[in-house]
C-alpha positions as CSV (number, residue, x, y, z in Angstrom):
1,M,-52.4,-50.0,-187.1
2,V,-53.3,-50.0,-183.2
3,G,-53.5,-53.7,-181.8
4,Y,-52.8,-57.1,-183.4
5,D,-53.5,-57.3,-186.9
6,P,-52.8,-60.8,-188.4
7,K,-52.6,-59.4,-191.9
8,A,-49.7,-57.2,-190.9
9,D,-47.3,-59.6,-189.4
10,G,-44.5,-58.2,-191.5
11,R,-44.6,-54.9,-189.6
12,N,-42.3,-56.7,-187.2
13,I,-42.8,-54.4,-184.0
14,S,-41.4,-55.9,-180.7
15,S,-43.3,-55.6,-177.4
16,F,-40.5,-53.3,-176.1
17,E,-41.1,-51.2,-179.0
18,V,-45.0,-51.0,-178.6
19,A,-44.2,-49.7,-175.0
20,V,-42.0,-47.2,-176.0
21,A,-44.0,-45.8,-178.6
22,G,-47.1,-45.9,-175.8
23,S,-44.8,-44.0,-173.5
24,V,-43.7,-41.2,-175.8
25,S,-46.8,-40.8,-177.4
26,G,-48.2,-40.1,-173.8
27,L,-45.3,-37.8,-172.9
28,V,-45.5,-35.6,-175.9
29,T,-49.2,-35.3,-175.7
30,R,-49.3,-34.5,-172.0
31,V,-46.9,-31.5,-172.5
32,M,-49.2,-30.3,-175.2
33,I,-52.7,-30.7,-173.4
34,S,-51.8,-29.8,-169.6
35,P,-53.3,-26.1,-169.6
36,L,-56.8,-27.7,-170.6
37,D,-56.3,-30.4,-168.1
38,V,-55.6,-28.0,-165.3
39,I,-58.8,-25.9,-166.5
40,K,-61.1,-28.7,-166.6
41,I,-60.0,-30.1,-163.1
42,R,-60.9,-26.6,-161.9
43,F,-64.1,-26.6,-163.5
44,Q,-64.9,-30.2,-162.0
45,L,-64.0,-29.4,-158.5
46,Q,-66.3,-26.1,-158.4
47,I,-69.3,-26.5,-156.5
48,E,-70.9,-23.3,-157.7
49,R,-72.5,-22.9,-161.1
50,L,-70.2,-22.3,-164.0
51,S,-71.9,-19.2,-164.8
52,R,-71.4,-15.4,-164.4
53,S,-74.8,-15.0,-162.9
54,D,-73.6,-17.1,-159.7
55,P,-71.7,-14.3,-157.7
56,G,-69.8,-17.1,-156.0
57,A,-68.4,-18.6,-159.1
58,K,-64.7,-18.3,-159.4
59,Y,-64.6,-19.8,-162.7
60,H,-67.3,-19.5,-165.4
61,G,-65.6,-20.1,-169.0
62,I,-62.6,-21.6,-170.5
63,L,-61.0,-18.3,-171.5
64,Q,-62.0,-16.6,-168.4
65,A,-60.5,-19.2,-166.2
66,G,-57.4,-19.2,-168.4
67,R,-56.8,-15.4,-167.8
68,Q,-57.7,-15.7,-164.2
69,I,-55.4,-18.7,-163.5
70,L,-52.6,-16.7,-165.5
71,Q,-53.2,-13.5,-163.3
72,E,-53.4,-15.1,-159.9
73,E,-50.7,-17.9,-160.3
74,G,-48.6,-17.0,-163.3
75,P,-48.0,-19.2,-166.6
76,T,-46.5,-22.1,-164.6
77,A,-49.9,-22.9,-163.0
78,F,-50.9,-24.4,-166.4
79,W,-48.5,-27.2,-165.7
80,K,-49.1,-27.6,-162.0
81,G,-48.7,-31.4,-161.3
82,H,-46.8,-31.5,-164.6
83,V,-44.2,-34.1,-163.1
84,P,-46.7,-36.7,-161.8
85,A,-48.9,-36.1,-164.7
86,Q,-46.0,-37.0,-166.9
87,L,-45.1,-40.1,-165.0
88,L,-48.8,-40.9,-165.4
89,S,-48.6,-40.4,-169.1
90,I,-45.5,-42.4,-169.7
91,G,-46.5,-45.2,-167.4
92,Y,-50.2,-45.3,-168.5
93,G,-49.2,-45.3,-172.2
94,A,-46.7,-48.1,-172.1
95,V,-49.2,-50.5,-170.1
96,Q,-51.9,-49.6,-172.2
97,F,-50.7,-50.1,-175.5
98,L,-48.5,-53.1,-174.7
99,S,-51.5,-55.0,-173.0
100,F,-53.7,-53.9,-175.9
101,E,-51.2,-55.4,-178.3
102,L,-50.9,-58.4,-176.3
103,L,-54.7,-59.0,-175.6
104,T,-55.8,-58.5,-179.3
105,E,-53.1,-61.0,-180.2
106,L,-54.3,-63.4,-177.5
107,V,-57.8,-63.1,-179.0
108,H,-56.6,-63.9,-182.5
109,R,-54.7,-67.1,-181.5
110,A,-56.7,-68.4,-178.8
111,T,-60.4,-67.8,-179.9
112,K,-62.4,-67.7,-183.3
113,Y,-63.1,-63.7,-183.1
114,D,-61.5,-61.4,-185.3
115,A,-58.8,-59.4,-183.5
116,R,-59.8,-56.2,-185.4
117,D,-63.7,-56.5,-184.5
118,F,-65.5,-53.5,-182.8
119,S,-66.3,-55.8,-179.9
120,V,-63.0,-57.2,-179.4
121,H,-61.3,-53.7,-179.5
122,F,-63.9,-52.5,-176.8
123,V,-63.2,-55.2,-174.5
124,C,-59.6,-55.5,-175.0
125,G,-59.2,-51.6,-174.8
126,G,-61.1,-51.5,-171.8
127,L,-59.0,-54.3,-170.0
128,S,-55.6,-52.7,-171.2
129,A,-56.8,-49.5,-169.6
130,S,-57.9,-50.9,-166.5
131,A,-54.5,-52.6,-166.0
132,A,-52.8,-49.2,-166.9
133,T,-55.1,-47.6,-164.2
134,L,-54.1,-49.8,-161.4
135,A,-50.5,-49.5,-162.1
136,V,-50.4,-45.5,-162.1
137,H,-53.7,-44.5,-160.1
138,P,-51.3,-43.1,-157.0
139,V,-49.6,-40.9,-159.6
140,D,-53.2,-39.8,-160.8
141,V,-54.0,-38.8,-157.3
142,L,-50.9,-36.7,-157.0
143,R,-51.5,-35.0,-160.2
144,T,-55.0,-33.9,-159.3
145,R,-53.9,-32.6,-156.0
146,F,-51.2,-30.4,-157.5
147,A,-53.6,-29.3,-160.2
148,A,-56.1,-28.6,-157.6
149,Q,-54.2,-26.3,-155.4
150,G,-54.1,-22.7,-155.3
151,E,-51.9,-20.2,-153.7
152,P,-50.1,-20.5,-151.2
153,K,-49.2,-24.2,-152.3
154,V,-49.8,-26.8,-149.7
155,Y,-47.4,-29.2,-151.4
156,K,-44.2,-27.6,-153.0
157,T,-42.6,-30.8,-154.1
158,L,-43.6,-34.0,-155.3
159,R,-41.7,-35.8,-152.3
160,E,-43.4,-33.5,-149.9
161,A,-46.6,-34.5,-151.3
162,V,-46.3,-38.1,-150.9
163,V,-44.9,-38.0,-147.3
164,T,-47.5,-35.6,-146.2
165,M,-50.3,-37.5,-147.6
166,Y,-49.0,-40.7,-146.4
167,R,-48.7,-39.4,-142.7
168,T,-51.9,-37.6,-142.6
169,E,-54.2,-39.8,-144.8
170,G,-52.7,-43.1,-144.6
171,P,-51.6,-45.4,-147.6
172,L,-55.3,-45.7,-149.0
173,V,-55.2,-42.0,-150.0
174,F,-53.1,-43.1,-153.1
175,Y,-56.3,-44.9,-154.2
176,K,-58.9,-42.3,-153.7
177,G,-61.4,-42.2,-156.7
178,L,-60.2,-45.8,-157.8
179,N,-63.9,-47.2,-158.0
180,P,-65.4,-44.3,-160.2
181,T,-62.1,-44.5,-162.3
182,L,-62.1,-48.3,-163.1
183,I,-66.0,-47.9,-163.7
184,A,-65.3,-45.2,-166.2
185,I,-62.1,-46.3,-167.7
186,F,-63.2,-49.5,-169.1
187,P,-65.9,-48.1,-171.2
188,Y,-64.0,-44.9,-172.0
189,A,-60.9,-46.8,-173.1
190,G,-63.1,-49.4,-174.9
191,F,-64.9,-46.9,-176.9
192,Q,-61.7,-45.1,-177.7
193,F,-60.1,-47.9,-179.2
194,S,-63.2,-49.4,-181.1
195,F,-64.5,-46.1,-182.2
196,Y,-60.8,-45.2,-183.6
197,S,-60.7,-48.4,-185.5
198,A,-64.2,-48.0,-186.8
199,L,-63.7,-44.3,-187.8
200,K,-60.6,-45.3,-189.6
201,H,-62.6,-47.8,-191.7
202,V,-65.2,-45.0,-192.5
203,H,-62.5,-42.7,-193.3
204,E,-60.8,-45.1,-195.7
205,W,-64.3,-45.9,-197.3
206,V,-65.2,-42.3,-197.9
207,I,-61.7,-40.7,-198.4
208,P,-59.2,-43.5,-199.5
209,T,-55.7,-42.2,-198.2
210,E,-52.4,-42.1,-200.1
211,G,-49.1,-41.5,-198.9
212,A,-47.8,-41.0,-195.3
213,N,-49.1,-37.4,-194.6
214,S,-52.7,-38.7,-195.6
215,E,-52.2,-41.5,-193.2
216,N,-51.1,-39.4,-190.3
217,L,-53.9,-36.7,-190.9
218,K,-56.4,-39.9,-190.9
219,N,-54.9,-41.1,-187.5
220,L,-55.1,-37.6,-186.0
221,L,-58.9,-37.1,-187.0
222,C,-60.1,-40.5,-186.2
223,G,-58.2,-40.3,-182.6
224,S,-60.0,-37.1,-182.1
225,G,-63.3,-38.1,-183.0
226,A,-63.0,-41.2,-181.1
227,G,-61.8,-39.1,-177.8
228,V,-64.9,-36.9,-178.2
229,I,-67.3,-39.7,-178.3
230,S,-66.0,-41.9,-175.5
231,K,-65.4,-38.9,-173.4
232,T,-69.0,-37.6,-173.8
233,L,-70.4,-41.1,-172.9
234,T,-68.5,-41.5,-169.6
235,Y,-67.8,-38.0,-168.5
236,P,-69.9,-38.0,-165.2
237,L,-67.7,-40.6,-163.6
238,D,-64.5,-38.6,-164.5
239,L,-66.0,-35.7,-162.5
240,F,-66.9,-38.1,-159.5
241,K,-63.4,-39.4,-159.6
242,K,-61.7,-35.8,-159.4
243,R,-64.2,-34.9,-156.5
244,L,-63.2,-37.9,-154.4
245,Q,-59.4,-37.4,-155.2
246,V,-59.6,-34.3,-153.3
247,G,-61.3,-35.4,-150.2
248,G,-59.3,-34.2,-147.2
249,F,-57.7,-31.6,-149.2
250,E,-60.3,-28.9,-148.4
251,R,-57.8,-26.5,-147.0
252,A,-56.0,-26.0,-150.3
253,R,-59.2,-25.1,-152.0
254,A,-60.5,-22.3,-149.5
255,T,-60.1,-19.6,-152.2
256,F,-61.9,-21.4,-154.8
257,G,-65.3,-21.3,-153.2
258,Q,-67.5,-23.9,-151.4
259,V,-66.0,-27.5,-150.7
260,R,-67.8,-30.5,-149.8
261,S,-66.9,-34.0,-148.3
262,Y,-68.1,-37.2,-149.8
263,K,-68.2,-40.6,-148.4
264,G,-68.2,-42.5,-151.4
265,L,-69.1,-42.7,-155.2
266,L,-72.9,-43.1,-154.7
267,D,-72.8,-40.0,-152.0
268,C,-71.0,-38.2,-154.2
269,A,-73.4,-38.5,-157.2
270,R,-76.5,-37.8,-154.8
271,Q,-74.8,-34.7,-153.5
272,V,-74.0,-33.5,-156.9
273,L,-77.4,-34.0,-158.2
274,R,-79.1,-32.6,-155.1
275,E,-77.2,-29.4,-155.1
276,E,-76.1,-28.7,-158.6
277,G,-78.6,-30.6,-160.5
278,P,-78.2,-32.8,-163.6
279,R,-75.9,-30.4,-165.2
280,G,-73.6,-30.6,-162.2
281,F,-72.6,-34.1,-163.8
282,F,-71.0,-32.2,-166.9
283,K,-69.1,-29.4,-165.5
284,G,-66.2,-29.1,-167.4
285,L,-67.2,-31.0,-170.3
286,S,-66.4,-28.2,-172.7
287,P,-62.5,-28.0,-171.9
288,S,-62.7,-31.8,-171.4
289,L,-64.0,-32.5,-174.8
290,L,-61.2,-30.2,-176.3
291,K,-58.8,-32.0,-174.4
292,A,-60.1,-35.3,-175.2
293,A,-60.0,-34.4,-178.9
294,L,-56.4,-33.1,-178.8
295,S,-55.2,-35.8,-176.4
296,T,-56.6,-38.9,-178.1
297,G,-56.0,-37.6,-181.4
298,F,-52.4,-37.1,-180.5
299,V,-51.9,-40.1,-178.6
300,F,-53.0,-42.2,-181.7
301,F,-51.0,-40.1,-184.0
302,W,-47.8,-40.2,-182.1
303,Y,-48.2,-43.9,-181.5
304,E,-48.6,-44.8,-185.0
305,L,-45.9,-42.6,-186.0
306,F,-43.5,-44.0,-183.8
307,C,-44.4,-47.7,-184.6
308,N,-43.9,-46.9,-188.3
309,L,-40.6,-45.3,-187.5
310,F,-39.3,-48.4,-185.8
311,H,-40.6,-50.5,-188.6
312,H,-38.7,-48.4,-191.3
313,M,-35.5,-48.4,-189.0
314,K,-35.7,-52.3,-188.9
315,K,-36.3,-52.4,-192.7
316,A,-33.3,-50.4,-193.2
317,D,-30.9,-52.5,-190.9
318,S,-32.2,-55.8,-192.8
């Protein structure tokens, strides 16, 4: 069970094991969904319409984008920025799941609320994700820069990127896009955790699970459903975040089409609406939903799997 469950005290999982399970789940999932993440970021940053009818559009579909990236940049392009992305996933997973466990336990012990309620999971999920975001946002900016650049590369190594960005744009460059990130991450993660719990209850009511394999499949399906719902509800803010994170990085995107400069979150929203229309807020939604379904499903799947593994190892030792 994700989060503190007063009826499952016998699970006996330590805080360290919760953090390790969160880290490993993030690491494994990141390797699997990196290609979709790169395509999603390219879509989000494209000013032109994602349509064949726009002669200036570099990308207009998932398969077309995949083929073009493969032809122009090679297979390794789908894992551009993978090192900072892995650092992001490992750190984010550890902080998020650990803080969610601690917050739900605090709610149980300090208040009259049920730690398993939808609203409790929403608030604790949002707070835990906000804490994780503050901890790893600089790495997220680096990941976005690497995934966004074409050929020839502006940054060839992680160290070069950090030094160059710091010298040319100052220390605040590592927190570009933080405002829309925090605004978006609270409801996004809140919905993830609350809908994951709710969908598991619905699944158990409709199709009672028996055995470890059925339980694992349930975790995967419910995680995927929670990811799709939460991503759809909060997607425009993710697009604004990506646009702001590549501000000052225009020279690396010259081959991709038009570029824009934004003064902040509201200015970004206004320009996107004026130039790209309401549909511009949802550029890259298709690969993003596919990525959200896979990433959220697998994150919860691997997290629960490793928590159960730690539990069975302790039982075997005792």
